[in-house]
C-alpha positions in Angstrom: 78.9 10.2 -83.8 75.7 7.9 -83.3 76.0 4.2 -83.6 73.1 2.7 -85.6 73.0 -0.3 -83.4 72.8 1.7 -80.1 70.4 4.0 -81.8 68.0 1.2 -82.8 68.3 -0.2 -79.2 67.5 2.9 -77.6 64.7 3.8 -80.0 63.1 0.5 -79.3 63.4 0.8 -75.6 62.2 4.3 -75.7 59.1 2.9 -78.0 58.6 0.0 -75.3 58.5 2.5 -72.5 56.3 4.8 -74.5 54.0 1.7 -75.2 53.9 0.5 -71.5 53.2 4.0 -70.6 50.4 4.5 -72.9 49.1 1.0 -72.0 49.1 1.9 -68.3 47.4 5.3 -68.8 44.7 3.6 -71.1 44.1 0.9 -68.6 43.8 3.4 -65.7 41.4 5.4 -67.9 39.2 2.4 -68.9 39.0 1.3 -65.3 38.0 4.8 -64.1 35.2 5.0 -66.7 33.7 1.6 -66.1 34.1 1.5 -62.2 31.0 1.3 -60.3 30.4 4.5 -58.4 31.3 4.3 -54.9 28.7 3.1 -52.6 27.2 5.8 -50.2 27.4 5.3 -46.6 24.1 4.4 -45.0 22.2 7.5 -44.5 22.0 8.1 -40.7 18.3 7.8 -39.2 16.6 10.9 -39.1 16.5 12.3 -35.6 13.1 12.0 -34.0 12.4 15.1 -31.9 10.2 14.6 -28.8 7.1 17.0 -29.1 7.5 20.2 -27.0 6.1 19.5 -23.6 2.7 21.0 -22.9 2.5 24.2 -20.9 1.6 23.3 -17.1 -1.8 24.8 -16.1 -1.3 25.4 -12.5 -4.9 26.4 -12.1 -6.2 22.8 -13.2 -3.6 21.4 -10.8 -5.0 23.7 -7.9 -8.7 22.7 -8.8 -8.0 19.1 -8.7 -6.1 19.4 -5.6 -9.0 21.2 -3.8 -11.6 18.5 -5.4 -9.2 15.7 -3.8 -9.2 17.7 -0.3 -13.0 17.9 -0.3 -13.4 14.3 -1.3 -11.0 13.5 1.5 -12.9 15.5 3.9 -16.2 13.9 2.9 -14.6 10.3 3.1 -13.4 11.1 6.5 -17.0 12.4 7.7 -18.4 9.1 6.2 -16.0 7.1 8.2 -17.1 8.7 11.4 -20.6 8.2 10.6 -19.9 4.7 10.1 -17.9 4.4 13.1 -20.8 5.9 15.0 -23.2 3.7 13.4 -21.2 0.5 14.2 -21.1 1.8 18.0 -24.9 2.2 18.2 -25.2 -1.5 16.5 -23.0 -2.8 19.1 -25.0 -1.3 21.8 -28.2 -2.3 20.5 -26.7 -6.0 20.3 -26.0 -5.6 23.8 -29.2 -4.6 24.8 -31.0 -7.4 22.7 -28.6 -9.8 24.5 -29.6 -8.7 27.9 -33.2 -8.9 26.7 -32.8 -12.4 25.6 -31.3 -13.3 29.0 -34.3 -11.9 30.8 -36.7 -13.6 28.6 -34.9 -16.7 29.3 -35.3 -16.2 33.1 -38.8 -15.4 32.7 -39.4 -18.6 30.8 -37.4 -20.5 33.4 -39.5 -18.9 36.2 -42.8 -19.7 34.2 -41.6 -23.4 33.8 -40.8 -23.5 37.4 -44.4 -22.2 38.4 -46.2 -24.6 35.8 -44.1 -27.6 37.5 -45.2 -26.5 40.7 -48.9 -26.3 39.8 -48.6 -29.6 38.1 -47.2 -31.7 41.2 -49.9 -30.5 43.2 
């Protein structure tokens, strides 16, 4: 036999549990519907690829090397010519110095002769 007092308490308790469950379900649905969309993670920076390396033109490299070699040989020849010219200039300076010494000696002789003639 069902006792009416206990049945009412059980009914009220079940009603309260149902109400709390419905309230919880309603709140969770409401929160899900009004929630802001999740923020997306920042997009990774795009990967910049280096341009492909240009093809090596060995012909141009060889041509540049031969031009450099010829320029070096020309510079070497010019250096030798400059060295020879410097040697010639040094020899000419020595000759000029000797000529100046001879001219000074001749001037001294002429002065001595002039002084002798003046004393007479």
